[in-house]
C-alpha positions as CSV (number, residue, x, y, z in Angstrom):
1,M,3.8,2.2,19.8
2,K,4.7,2.2,16.3
3,S,3.1,-0.3,13.9
4,F,6.1,-0.8,11.5
5,I,10.0,-1.0,11.9
6,I,12.4,1.2,9.9
7,V,15.8,0.7,11.4
8,N,18.2,2.8,9.5
9,E,17.8,5.7,7.3
10,K,19.3,3.9,4.3
11,D,16.3,1.4,4.6
12,N,14.1,1.5,1.5
13,V,11.5,-0.9,3.0
14,A,9.8,-1.2,6.5
15,T,8.4,-4.2,8.1
16,A,4.7,-4.1,9.4
17,L,4.0,-5.0,13.0
18,K,0.6,-5.6,12.5
19,D,-1.7,-6.3,9.2
20,F,-2.4,-3.2,7.3
21,K,-5.2,-3.0,4.4
22,K,-4.7,-1.5,1.0
23,G,-5.4,2.4,1.2
24,E,-4.2,2.9,4.8
25,K,-1.6,5.8,5.2
26,I,1.2,5.3,7.1
27,D,3.6,8.1,8.0
28,N,2.9,9.8,4.7
29,I,2.8,6.3,2.6
30,V,-0.4,4.9,1.1
31,L,-0.5,1.2,1.0
32,L,-1.1,0.1,-2.5
33,E,-1.8,-3.6,-1.2
34,D,-2.8,-5.4,1.9
35,I,0.4,-5.9,3.9
36,K,0.5,-8.8,6.6
37,S,2.2,-8.5,10.1
38,G,5.9,-9.4,9.6
39,H,6.1,-8.5,5.9
40,K,7.9,-5.5,4.1
41,F,6.6,-2.6,2.1
42,A,8.6,-0.2,0.0
43,I,9.0,3.4,1.8
44,K,10.3,4.7,-1.4
45,D,10.2,3.8,-5.0
46,I,12.7,1.0,-5.8
47,K,13.9,0.5,-9.6
48,K,14.2,-3.0,-10.9
49,G,17.9,-3.9,-10.4
50,E,18.1,-1.8,-7.0
51,L,19.1,-3.5,-3.9
52,I,16.2,-4.0,-1.3
53,I,17.7,-2.4,2.0
54,K,16.6,-3.5,5.3
55,Y,18.1,-2.9,8.7
56,A,20.8,-1.2,6.6
57,E,21.8,-4.1,4.9
58,A,21.2,-5.5,1.3
59,I,18.7,-8.4,1.6
60,A,17.7,-8.9,-1.9
61,L,17.6,-7.3,-5.4
62,A,14.3,-5.9,-6.8
63,N,13.5,-7.8,-10.0
64,A,10.9,-5.5,-10.9
65,N,9.8,-1.9,-10.4
66,I,8.3,-1.4,-6.8
67,K,6.3,1.7,-6.0
68,T,6.3,3.3,-2.5
69,G,3.6,1.2,-0.4
70,E,3.8,-1.9,-2.4
71,W,4.3,-5.2,-0.7
72,V,8.1,-6.3,-1.0
73,H,8.1,-10.2,-1.1
74,I,9.4,-13.1,-3.2
75,H,7.4,-12.0,-6.3
76,N,9.4,-8.8,-6.7
77,T,12.8,-9.8,-5.5
78,E,15.5,-11.9,-6.1
79,G,17.8,-13.5,-3.4
80,I,21.3,-12.4,-3.2
81,R,22.6,-14.3,-0.2
82,G,23.6,-17.8,-0.2
83,R,23.1,-18.5,-3.9
84,G,25.1,-21.6,-4.9
85,D,23.9,-20.8,-8.8
86,K,25.7,-17.4,-8.8
87,E,29.5,-16.9,-8.4
């Protein structure tokens, strides 16, 4: 059984299905941080301003450069859905 989920070839993040430690190698990706189960990690470099794609859907915007293997969460993303402050 896989220990992470990538649903679509368009995805640039995977979701961990177990806790991972920094330095673990997952399908040729070396994790740069600890990743908790249920959290996302980058499966390719994502530049600041690029969309975060999960399940072939844009779920957020990168507010910083994110390296392959880094944790993807609220510290390096910006929400794009349901924002009342942006038209």
